[in-house]
N, C-alpha and C positions, 0 to 999 in steps of 0.2 A: 815447778810446784809439785808437791807430793800428790800421788794419785788419790789418797783419801780426802784431800782438800777439794780436788776436782769433783769427787762424788758428793761431798757435803753441799757444795753450792748447786750442783745439778739436781740433787734431791729437793732443794728448796725451789728450784725452777719448776720441778714436776708438781710440787704442792701448789704453786701459783697457777700453773696451767689448768689444774683440776677445778679452779674456781669458775671457769667458763663453761662447765658442763651444762648442756641444755640451752645455751644462749648463742653459740657461735656457728651452728650449722648453717651452710654446709662447709664452713671453714674448719681447720684443725684446732685442737687445743694446744696452746703454746704458752710457755712461761720463760721469763728471762731475768737474769740477775747480773748486775754490774759490780765488780770487785776491784778495789784499788788499794794497794799497800795493805792487803790482808783485811780490808774492811768493806762490807757491802755499802755501796753509796747510792744504789737505786735498784728497784725491782719493778717488774711489770708483767702483765699477762693480757692475752686477747680476751676481753670481757664480753663482747657481743659482736654479732655479724655487722660489719660496716664500721666498727670502731677501730681505734689504733691497734696495730699488731703489737705483739708482746715487746719487741725490741724498741719500737718507737714509744710505747707506753712507758717503758723504763727510762728512756732518755728524757721524756717529758717531766720526770720527777727528780731529775738531777739537781743537786744544790751546790755542786762543784764540778770542775772540769773532769771529763772522763778520759782525757788524753793519757795514753799509756796504761789504761785500765784493761781488765779482762772481762769478757762477757760469756756467760753461760746461757745457752738457749736450747730448749728441748727439741727443736726442729730446725733443719737447715734454713737459714734466713732467705726470704724471697728476694728475687732480683728483677721483678717485672712490675709494671703498673697495673693495679686492679682498682678496688675501691680505695686503696691506700697506695702511696708511693713505695718503691722498693726499700726494704729494710737494710739491704747491703749498703745502699747510699748513705743512710743515717749512721751506720757503723763506721764507715770510712770517714765521713765528715767529722765524727766525734773523736777520731784519733784512737780508737780501740787498738790495743797491741796484740792481744790473743783472744781468739774466739773458740770456745769449747761447745761442740755440737753433739746432741744426743741422737736423734733420728735423721735419716736421709729423707728428703722430700721426693716422692715418686711423681709429683706433678710435672708433666713434661715441660712446663714453663720454667721450672726450677731445676730439679733432677741433676744436681752437681754444678749447675751454672752459678748458683749463689756462692758456693764454696770457692769456685774458680775466681769469681770477681774479687772476693776478699783476698785470696792469695796473690792475685795480680796486683792488688793495691799494697802488697807488702805486709799483710797481716798474717800472723801465724795461726793456722786453723788445725784444731785437734778434733777428730770425728770419733763417733762411736762411744762417747762417754755415757755410761749407764744406758746403752742402746736398748736392751730388752725392756727396761722400765719405761723409757721414753716411748718406745714403739707401742707399749700397752695402753698409752693414752689415746691412740688414734686408729684403732682397727677400722672404725667406720669411715674415717676420711681416706685412709689408704685404699680401701676397697672401692669407695665411690669415685675417687679421682682417677682410678685406673679402669674401672668397669662401667662407670656412668649409671649404675643401678644401686639401689639401696642395699646396705649391709643388713641382713635379716637375722634377727634373734628369735628363735622359737622358744616360747615359755609355756610350761604346763605344770600343774600340780597333781600329785597322786598319792595314794596311801602306800604303805609297805606291800600290800597285796595288789598293787597296780590299778586301783580303782580311781576314776576321776569323778565319780558320783555314786550315790546309793542306787539300788535297782530302780527306785521310783524317780530318779533324776535329781534328787536333792543333793546339793553340793556345797551349801554354805554352813560351816566353812571347813575345808579340808586342812588348810595350813593355819598356823598361828597368826596372831595380829602382827607380830614382828616380821614374819615372812611376807605378809601382805603389804606391810609398809615398805619393805625392801623393793617390791615390785613397783611401787610408786616412784622410787628413785630411778628405776630403769625406764619408766615412762617419761620421766623428766629428761633423761639423757638422750633419748632417741626422737627423731623428728616426727615419725609416724607410728600409728598403732593399727593393726589390721585384724579383723575377725570375719567369719562367714556370717551370712544372713541367719543361719540357724541359731547362732549365739545371740543375735539381736532379738529373734523371736522368742527364744526360751528364757533368756536372762534379763532382757531389757536393760542393758548396761549403759553407763554414761561414757566410759572409756576416757576419763579425764585424769589429770594428775592432782592428787590430793595431798600435797605437801606444801608448806609455807614457802612462797617464792618460786614454786614450781611452774613449769611451762606446759600447757596442754599440748599433747601431740596431735598432729593431723589425723583424724579418724578415717580409716578406709574400710568400707564394707564390701566384701565380695558377694554380689547379689546378681547372679546370672539372669534371673527372670523377674527382677524387681518385686520381691516379696516382702521388702522391709515394711513393717507396719507404719501407717501414716501418723499414728499417734504415739509412737515410741519415743523414748528419751533422746535418742540420737537425732531424730527429726525435729523434736521440739526445741533442741538447743543448737541447731545447726548455724544460726546467725551468730551465736556466741563462740562456738568452737568449730574451726575449719573441718569440713566433712566431705569426703568423696565416696560416691557409690560407684563401684566398678561393675559393669554389666555388659551383656550382649543382647539385651532386650531391644526390640524395635517399637515398643509401646510409647508413642510420642506423647500420649495423654499423661501417662505416669511420669515420664521423663520431665515434662513441663511442670507437673505438680512438685516433684522433688526440687527442681531448680528454683521454683518460687519460694521454697522453704529455705533457700540459701545453700543448697547442696550442689556440689560440682558432680554432675553425672558424667562418668568417664566410660566411653565405649572402648572395648578392647577387641582384639582378634578372638576367634573362637577356638576352643580345644575340646572336642567332644561335646559341642553345644554349650560349653561353660566358658567362664572367663579364662583366657590364656594367661597364666600367671607370669610367664616369661615376658610376654608383651606388656603386661601390667607393670612389671618392674621397670621396663624401659621408659614407659610413660611417666611413672612416678619419679624416676631419675631426672627426666626433663623438667619436672616441677621442683627440682632441688630438694627432694626428699631423700636424704643420704643414708638414713638409718631407720629401721622398721622393727617394731616389736610385734611378733605374730602371737596373738592370744586366741587363736581359733580353736575349734573343737577337733576331734580326731580326724574327721574327713578332710578338713582344710589342711591340717598338719601333714597328712599323708600326701595330699596333692602337691603341697609345697616341697616336700622331700623328693617326690618323683620328678618335679619340674627342675630340681637342682638349684633352687633359689636360697636354701637355708645355709647360713654361714656359721651359726653358733646356737647352742641349745642351753637353756636354763631349765633344769628339771628339779622342781621342789618336791621332796619326798617327806610326807608327814608320818610320824611314828604312830600310825593307827592301822587297824584292820577293819575293813567294812564287810568282807565276804561278798558273795554275789553268785548270780545264776548263770554267768557266762560259761561257755564250753571249756575254756582254757584258764579259768580263774585258779590261782594257787590255793585259795580258800573258798571252796565251792559250797553253794547253798544260798538260800534267801539272805540278802544283805540286811544289815541293820536299817531301821527306818529313816533315821536322820544321823548326820555326822556326829552329833553330840553323844550318841549311843555307841560309838566305835569302841573296839577293844584297844585300850591305850598302852603304848609301849614306853619304856623308860631305860635309862642307862645305856644309851646308844653308843656303839663303837663302829667306826668306819675304817676299813682296812683295804688298801689297794693290793690285789693279788693278781699279778700279771696284768692283763688288760681288763680284768674284772674288778668289781667293788663288792666287798663283803660287808653287810650291815648286820651286826648282832646286837640284841637288846633283850630286856626282860619285859614280861607282860605285867 
């Protein structure tokens, strides 16, 4: 079969896999396509945690025999019993002739064993088909399955002059509605969302996913001394949205109060009398939180970088100038009073120059 046909069917498998975003954690996103005599006879994907794996989902939709057919699957088929029986077994039983695989599975229970089982059964296996694109589906799973800690995405928004708020603290809104909507898709894709108690005190956020059909992430509040306001939105909605407060406080009265509100109070090891972020990641991993969106302020962001827990950064840069009174501000002086008064930029061009990025635009 020609290479471009391999890619065509694998790209379709990738599209199918993406349908499981936000629903399969801590499992990987996987898509599968079955082709016979140049025709797609069944498709499948892993739709939610505990449901059929992609290969078995595809087999469940067959309307004709798959004997002698080809299967395209974005991740090495599993070969062990979990919530579902091994997919290698179903592939062998259905008489598949050729299996085209995108990503290798680093799970020690699989890790080449699935491919070996298929080959031992006489099935031709081709690996590495659109591997970079298939790998891009599952950075969270690959990190979690090998480190047992969440894959952490640090997200922040700032103006072209590096401001995250006006001098008076006003920050609604730095970015456009479109950019803010994009953040909601990231919240949907990751199992947890984490902020510091300062963000809770200053902004009183809900930290929910506001897209149709979206899944609310587990909310994690880093609150070393239990300063979370008792009447804040996080506390008021804790019975509706899973919430964890990470702390080193020994105040049993406060701990009991938060637990009575439906909050999981999680004690961690101490680091300079604060929550030890590395220990927290281990404990969150034990709770099957495989991916985490860090939406904290500057203090928590720096602590996370120093702790070495950040895997990926999303920096939203708005085409605006606030100005400010900070010592090292590129545009120095009293900032505008509210974001809507910012100096607006247009006709933006972004150029990669070596390791740097040049943004040039008009005012």
